C-alpha positions in Angstrom: -17.7 -25.3 35.5 -19.2 -28.7 37.0 -22.9 -29.6 35.0 -25.9 -30.8 36.2 -25.3 -33.0 39.6 -28.0 -35.0 41.2 -27.9 -34.9 44.9 -30.6 -37.5 44.7 -32.5 -39.3 42.7 -35.2 -36.5 43.0 -32.9 -33.9 43.9 -31.2 -32.0 41.4 -28.1 -29.4 41.6 -27.3 -26.9 38.9 -25.0 -24.3 38.4 -25.7 -21.0 37.6 -23.6 -18.4 36.3 -23.2 -15.8 33.1 -23.7 -17.7 29.8 -24.8 -20.5 31.9 -28.4 -19.7 32.8 -31.2 -22.3 32.8 -34.9 -22.0 32.5 -36.9 -24.0 35.5 -40.9 -25.6 36.2 -42.1 -22.6 38.3 -42.3 -23.6 42.1 -39.3 -26.3 41.2 -36.9 -24.2 43.4 -35.9 -26.0 46.2 -33.0 -23.7 47.7 -30.3 -22.2 46.4 -26.8 -20.7 47.5 -25.3 -17.0 45.7 -26.7 -14.6 44.0 -29.1 -16.3 42.1 -32.4 -14.3 40.3 -35.7 -15.8 39.3 -38.3 -14.1 36.9 -41.1 -15.9 35.6 -41.3 -16.4 31.6 -44.1 -18.1 29.2 -41.8 -18.3 26.4 -38.5 -19.7 27.9 -36.9 -18.9 25.1 -39.2 -20.1 22.3 -39.8 -17.2 20.8 -43.4 -15.5 20.1 -44.9 -17.6 18.0 -44.4 -20.7 19.4 -45.6 -19.5 22.8 -49.1 -17.9 20.8 -50.0 -21.5 19.4 -49.5 -23.3 22.9 -51.4 -20.6 24.2 -54.7 -20.6 21.9 -54.4 -24.6 22.4 -54.6 -24.1 26.6 -51.2 -25.9 27.0 -48.4 -23.1 27.6 -46.5 -23.7 30.6 -44.5 -20.9 32.6 -41.0 -21.5 33.5 -38.7 -19.3 35.7 -35.6 -18.0 33.9 -32.6 -18.6 36.3 -29.5 -15.9 36.0 -27.0 -14.9 38.3 -23.8 -16.6 39.9 -24.4 -19.3 42.5 -26.3 -23.1 42.7 -29.8 -23.9 42.6 -31.2 -26.7 43.8 -34.5 -28.5 41.8 -37.4 -31.3 42.5 -40.9 -31.4 41.8 -43.7 -33.3 44.1 -41.1 -35.8 45.2 -41.0 -37.0 41.2 -37.9 -39.1 40.2 -35.3 -36.2 38.0 -33.3 -37.7 34.5 -30.4 -35.7 33.6 -30.3 -36.0 29.5 -27.4 -34.1 27.7 -28.3 -33.3 24.3 -25.1 -33.0 21.4 -26.4 -31.1 18.8 -29.7 -33.5 18.3 -33.3 -33.1 19.1 -35.1 -34.3 22.4 -39.0 -34.2 22.0 -40.7 -33.8 25.5 -44.0 -32.5 27.1 -44.1 -29.1 28.4 -44.8 -30.2 32.4 -42.1 -33.2 32.0 -39.5 -30.1 31.8 -38.2 -29.5 35.0 -35.1 -27.5 34.0 -32.8 -27.0 30.9 -30.1 -25.1 29.7 -30.8 -21.9 27.9 -28.6 -22.3 25.6 -31.0 -24.9 23.8 -33.4 -23.6 21.4 -36.8 -24.5 22.6 -39.3 -25.5 20.0 -43.5 -26.3 19.3 -44.3 -29.2 17.5 -47.7 -30.2 16.5 -48.6 -33.5 16.9 -50.2 -34.2 13.6 -46.3 -33.9 12.5 -45.5 -37.0 13.8 -48.0 -39.6 12.8 -50.7 -37.1 11.0 -54.0 -37.8 11.9 -52.8 -40.4 14.4 -50.5 -38.2 16.1 -53.9 -36.1 17.2 -55.3 -39.3 18.2 -52.4 -40.3 20.4 -52.6 -36.5 22.1 -56.3 -37.4 23.0 -55.6 -40.8 24.3 -52.4 -39.9 26.6 -53.8 -36.9 27.8 -50.8 -35.0 26.3 -52.5 -32.4 23.8 -52.1 -31.3 20.5 -48.5 -29.7 21.1 -45.0 -31.0 22.6 -41.8 -29.6 23.1 -38.8 -29.6 21.1 -35.5 -28.9 22.7 -32.2 -28.6 20.6 -28.6 -28.0 20.5 -26.1 -28.9 22.9 -26.7 -28.5 26.7 -28.6 -30.3 29.2 -32.1 -31.0 30.4 -33.7 -33.0 33.5 -36.9 -34.6 33.1 -39.4 -35.6 35.7 -41.4 -39.1 36.1 -42.8 -41.2 38.3 -40.6 -43.8 39.2 -37.8 -43.3 37.4 -37.4 -43.4 33.5 -35.9 -46.0 31.7 -34.0 -45.6 28.1 -35.2 -48.0 25.2 -33.3 -47.9 22.0 -35.0 -47.8 18.6 -33.9 -49.3 15.4 -35.1 -49.7 12.1 -35.2 -53.8 12.6 -36.7 -52.9 16.2 -39.5 -50.6 16.4 -41.0 -49.9 20.3 -44.1 -50.3 21.3 -44.8 -48.2 24.9 -48.0 -47.6 27.1 -48.9 -44.1 25.9 -49.8 -43.2 29.6 -45.8 -44.3 30.2 -44.0 -42.2 27.8 -41.9 -39.3 28.7 -40.2 -38.4 25.5 -37.8 -39.5 22.9 -35.2 -38.2 20.5 -33.4 -39.1 17.4 -34.8 -39.8 13.8 -38.1 -41.4 15.1 -41.5 -41.7 13.8 -44.6 -42.5 16.2 -47.9 -43.5 15.8 -51.1 -45.1 18.1 -51.9 -48.1 17.1 -54.5 -50.8 18.9 -54.1 -54.3 20.7 -54.8 -56.9 18.0 -57.4 -59.1 19.8 -60.8 -58.0 20.5 -60.8 -59.1 23.9 -58.1 -56.2 24.2 -60.6 -53.5 22.7 -63.0 -54.3 24.5 -61.2 -53.7 27.5 -61.7 -57.6 28.7 -57.9 -59.0 28.2 -54.7 -58.6 30.2 -53.3 -56.6 27.3 -53.4 -52.6 26.5 -55.9 -51.6 24.2 -53.9 -49.0 22.8 -49.8 -48.7 22.0 -47.9 -46.3 21.0 -45.3 -47.4 18.3 -42.1 -45.7 17.5 -40.2 -46.5 15.0 -36.8 -45.4 13.2 -33.2 -44.8 15.0 -33.3 -43.0 17.9 -34.2 -43.7 21.4 -37.8 -43.6 23.7 -37.6 -42.3 27.6 -40.2 -44.8 29.4 -41.4 -44.0 33.1 -42.3 -46.9 35.7 -45.7 -46.1 35.7 -49.1 -44.9 33.6 -49.7 -41.9 35.9 -49.2 -38.4 34.3 -47.8 -35.2 36.1 
């Protein structure tokens, strides 16, 4: 059965069948054909523990469990849609960026302090990401939302990448991240042309960066 298909840059068509169920963002269904069912869920396959952690932080996101047999079309607020295929690896992404993902992917919750220590928490506060981020692990597909589309930037030990925290969408691979400040004092007081804070990603992997500094 064919996988995710882009209708255009902002609309996605996803096949639904037994054994090929998905979770989608609530309110993101545009149309469907066939016998397709939608049921709200706060766990999205991640289990009770992760859901409680997010709820305590006020960062849980209601998803729809999509089952049946047919085809569903998704999109949200005219945002650009990017399809990402996972092959046994892990994607780190904010929950509100997730438009749809295969139910076969294992969903988890990572505390921001686990990647960058206290700097990870500071990063969450500066970027508006909060204290938790979502992880998707396994083999399957997912689709992310962004303002203006995304670009993929490779991260290597010899070439770390610096990203505006507001432009960060997701990353994958063996990557460490921390928040850094601009070098010049003029930047720190907001009088220079540079950004006061940057997100430094190092290691081996890929970071997805949107063409905007707007949050969803």
